[in-house]
C-alpha positions in Angstrom: 0.1 37.2 -21.9 3.3 36.7 -23.7 3.1 36.2 -27.4 4.6 33.3 -29.2 8.2 33.5 -30.3 10.7 31.2 -32.0 11.6 29.7 -28.6 8.2 29.6 -26.9 5.0 28.7 -28.7 1.6 29.1 -27.2 -1.0 26.7 -28.6 -4.0 28.0 -30.4 -6.5 26.6 -27.9 -4.5 28.0 -25.0 -4.2 31.4 -26.6 -7.9 31.6 -27.3 -8.8 30.6 -23.7 -6.4 33.1 -22.2 -7.5 36.0 -24.4 -11.1 35.2 -23.5 -10.4 35.0 -19.8 -11.5 31.4 -19.6 -10.1 29.1 -16.9 -6.9 27.3 -17.8 -4.8 24.7 -16.0 -1.1 24.0 -16.7 0.1 20.4 -16.5 3.7 19.2 -16.5 5.0 16.6 -19.0 7.8 14.8 -17.1 5.2 12.5 -15.5 4.5 11.4 -19.0 8.1 11.3 -20.4 9.9 10.0 -17.3 7.4 9.0 -14.7 5.2 6.4 -16.4 5.8 3.4 -18.7 4.6 3.3 -22.3 1.8 3.1 -23.3 0.3 4.0 -19.9 2.0 7.5 -20.2 0.0 8.4 -23.3 -3.3 7.1 -21.8 -2.7 9.2 -18.7 -1.8 12.3 -20.6 -4.8 12.3 -22.9 -7.2 11.2 -20.0 -5.9 14.0 -17.8 -6.7 16.6 -20.5 -10.1 15.1 -21.0 -10.7 15.2 -17.2 -9.8 19.0 -17.2 -12.1 19.7 -20.2 -15.0 17.8 -18.5 -14.6 20.3 -15.6 -15.0 23.3 -17.9 -11.3 24.2 -17.9 -8.8 24.3 -20.8 -5.9 21.9 -20.2 -2.4 23.2 -21.0 0.2 20.4 -21.1 3.6 21.9 -21.4 6.8 20.4 -23.0 9.5 20.9 -25.5 9.3 19.7 -29.1 12.3 20.0 -31.4 13.8 22.6 -29.1 10.6 24.8 -29.0 8.9 25.1 -25.6 5.2 24.6 -26.2 2.6 25.9 -23.8 -0.4 23.8 -24.8 0.8 20.7 -26.6 -1.5 19.2 -29.2 -2.6 15.6 -28.8 -0.1 14.7 -31.6 2.7 16.4 -29.7 1.8 14.7 -26.5 1.9 11.4 -28.3 5.3 12.3 -29.8 6.8 13.0 -26.4 5.3 9.8 -24.9 6.7 7.6 -27.7 10.0 9.2 -28.7 13.2 7.5 -27.5 15.3 10.6 -27.1 13.3 12.7 -24.7 15.3 14.5 -22.0 14.1 15.9 -18.7 14.2 19.7 -18.7 14.3 22.0 -15.7 14.6 25.8 -16.3 18.4 25.6 -16.6 18.0 23.0 -19.4 15.6 25.0 -21.6 18.4 26.9 -23.5 20.3 23.6 -24.0 17.2 21.9 -25.3 16.6 24.9 -27.6 20.1 25.0 -29.0 20.2 21.3 -29.6 16.6 21.0 -30.8 15.8 18.3 -28.3 12.5 16.9 -27.2 12.0 17.3 -23.5 9.5 16.7 -20.7 9.3 19.8 -18.5 9.7 19.5 -14.7 7.6 21.4 -12.2 10.1 24.2 -12.3 10.2 24.6 -16.0 6.5 24.0 -16.4 5.7 26.7 -13.8 8.1 29.1 -15.3 6.7 28.7 -18.8 3.1 28.8 -17.6 3.7 32.0 -15.8 5.4 33.5 -18.9 2.2 32.7 -20.8 -0.1 34.2 -18.2 -1.4 31.0 -16.7 -2.1 31.2 -12.9 -2.7 27.6 -11.8 -0.9 24.3 -12.2 -1.3 20.8 -11.1 1.4 18.1 -10.6 1.8 14.9 -8.7 4.7 15.4 -6.3 6.9 18.4 -5.8 10.7 18.3 -5.9 12.4 19.0 -2.6 15.5 18.6 -0.4 17.1 15.2 -0.8 18.2 13.0 2.1 21.8 13.8 3.0 21.6 17.2 1.5 23.6 18.7 4.4 26.7 17.0 2.7 25.7 16.8 -0.9 23.7 20.1 -1.3 21.2 18.1 -3.4 18.1 20.1 -3.7 15.5 20.3 -6.4 15.5 23.3 -8.6 11.7 23.4 -8.2 12.1 25.2 -4.9 14.2 28.1 -6.1 12.0 28.6 -9.2 8.8 28.5 -7.2 10.3 31.3 -4.9 10.2 33.6 -7.8 7.2 32.4 -9.9 3.8 33.6 -8.7 1.6 30.6 -9.7 -0.8 28.5 -7.6 0.6 24.9 -7.6 -1.5 21.9 -6.4 0.6 18.8 -5.4 0.4 15.9 -2.9 3.5 17.3 -1.1 6.9 15.9 -1.9 7.6 12.2 -2.5 8.5 10.4 0.8 11.9 9.4 -0.6 13.0 13.0 0.0 13.7 14.8 3.3 10.3 16.2 4.0 11.3 18.1 7.2 14.2 19.8 5.5 12.0 20.6 2.4 9.4 22.4 4.6 12.2 24.4 6.3 13.5 25.5 2.9 10.0 26.5 1.7 9.7 28.6 4.8 13.2 30.2 4.2 12.2 30.9 0.6 9.0 32.6 1.8 6.8 30.2 -0.2 3.3 29.9 1.4 2.2 26.3 1.9 -1.4 25.4 2.9 -3.1 22.1 3.4 -6.3 21.5 1.4 -8.8 20.4 4.2 -5.9 19.1 6.3 -3.4 20.4 8.8 -0.9 17.6 8.0 1.6 17.8 5.2 1.1 14.9 2.8 3.8 12.6 1.6 2.6 11.7 -1.8 2.0 7.9 -1.4 0.5 8.5 2.1 -1.9 11.2 3.3 0.1 12.2 6.4 3.9 12.7 6.5 3.8 13.4 10.2 4.7 17.0 9.7 2.1 19.6 10.6 1.1 22.7 8.6 0.4 26.1 10.0 -2.5 26.8 7.7 -5.3 25.1 5.8 -7.9 26.1 3.3 -11.3 24.6 2.8 -12.3 25.4 -0.8 -11.0 26.4 -4.3 -12.4 29.9 -3.5 -10.0 30.0 -0.5 -7.1 29.2 -2.8 -8.1 31.8 -5.3 -8.4 34.4 -2.4 -4.9 33.5 -1.2 -3.5 34.0 -4.7 -5.1 37.4 -5.0 -3.8 38.4 -1.6 -0.3 37.4 -2.7 -0.7 39.5 -5.8 -2.1 42.5 -3.9 1.0 42.4 -1.7 3.3 42.3 -4.7 5.0 39.1 -3.7 6.6 36.9 -6.3 6.4 33.4 -4.9 4.2 30.5 -5.7 1.3 29.5 -3.4 1.6 25.7 -2.7 -1.7 23.8 -2.1 -0.9 20.5 -0.4 -3.7 18.0 -1.5 -3.4 14.6 0.2 -4.4 11.4 -1.5 -7.6 9.8 -0.2 -6.7 7.8 2.9 -8.7 4.9 1.5 -6.5 4.8 -1.6 -3.0 5.5 -0.1 -0.3 3.0 0.4 -0.7 1.3 3.8 1.5 3.6 6.0 3.3 0.8 7.8 4.0 -1.1 4.5 5.1 2.2 3.0 7.6 2.9 5.8 9.1 -0.6 5.6 9.5 -0.5 1.9 11.1 2.9 2.0 13.6 1.9 4.6 14.5 -1.1 2.5 14.9 1.1 -0.6 17.2 3.6 1.2 19.3 0.8 2.6 19.6 -0.9 -0.9 20.7 2.5 -2.4 23.4 2.9 0.2 24.6 -0.7 -0.2 24.7 -0.2 -4.0 26.6 3.1 -3.7 23.8 5.0 -5.5 24.3 8.7 -5.1 23.4 12.1 -6.7 20.8 12.3 -9.4 20.7 8.5 -9.7 19.2 8.2 -6.2 15.6 9.3 -7.0 15.0 7.0 -10.0 16.6 4.1 -8.1 14.4 4.6 -5.0 11.2 5.1 -7.0 11.9 1.9 -9.1 12.7 -0.1 -5.9 9.4 1.1 -4.3 7.4 0.2 -7.4 8.9 -3.3 -7.6 8.6 -3.9 -3.9 5.0 -2.9 -3.8 4.1 -5.0 -6.8 3.0 -1.9 -8.7 0.8 -0.5 -6.0 2.9 2.6 -5.7 2.3 3.4 -9.4 -1.5 3.1 -9.0 -1.3 5.4 -6.0 0.8 7.8 -8.1 -2.0 7.9 -10.7 -4.7 8.4 -8.0 -2.6 11.3 -6.6 -2.3 12.9 -10.0 -6.0 12.6 -10.9 -7.0 14.2 -7.5 -4.6 17.1 -8.0 -5.7 17.6 -11.6 -9.4 17.8 -10.4 -8.6 20.2 -7.6 -6.4 22.3 -9.9 -9.2 22.7 -12.4 -11.6 23.8 -9.6 -9.1 26.4 -8.4 -8.5 27.6 -12.0 -12.3 28.2 -12.3 -12.3 30.1 -9.0 -9.3 32.2 -10.1 -11.0 33.1 -13.4 -14.2 34.3 -11.7 
């Protein structure tokens, strides 16, 4: 385990759990700072930590406060990030900038995974993974999550990538980057809002113990990549697939018509989908996150055994 420094601080609860060999679960903070409206973001952040504790695992929410990357934010620091007006989104490349400028930041999947691994944390949960964007063959627009996960040996639970991305291209990139992807009790890759993206997976696992065994096998081989566990939302709680497909097509057309490109595309599409579904997509988002947090906690316990 890395010790705290001026740039990276490990919270007292997190440090005690790691030193004692107790199970810990890393949680990202951009879902709170950039993915949910206030005050819902704070409610979700605190409820997620309580959910993890109820499962016998120490929650480790990661973010940046006044330029310091904190692995294990206190409740007060979570509230600060959820309510401050000047919080930026930080991937790995942004961490030194946030440090130098003493910024508050929510950490993306990439930055959270990188910081968690530096601290000795082996399991992380998120909602949706970043991936290859539509039209990337021309724009080269691809999430930094993929490159970071290729060199960060952590087990990451997600509900696939958001359907606004190019799922097929994302799966191809994951294969090229030698990042193992397994479905949790499914052979179909999920698409965040819906349980089945239409893209098959080569492998599936049936239990948290299977996920822990896969991580151990990776470590025994000396491989450096993450293991991705694709955990689909409950079909009974997903967006209706036909409704989802229609709204998504409308959102993509609206973005094209408005000339939305680059990093503005994702927030535009997500906002369009939320408004067009009357807020249903937000509720599915939260259902996805709760499910991934629960599974991540179970895997963390299996890894710690």
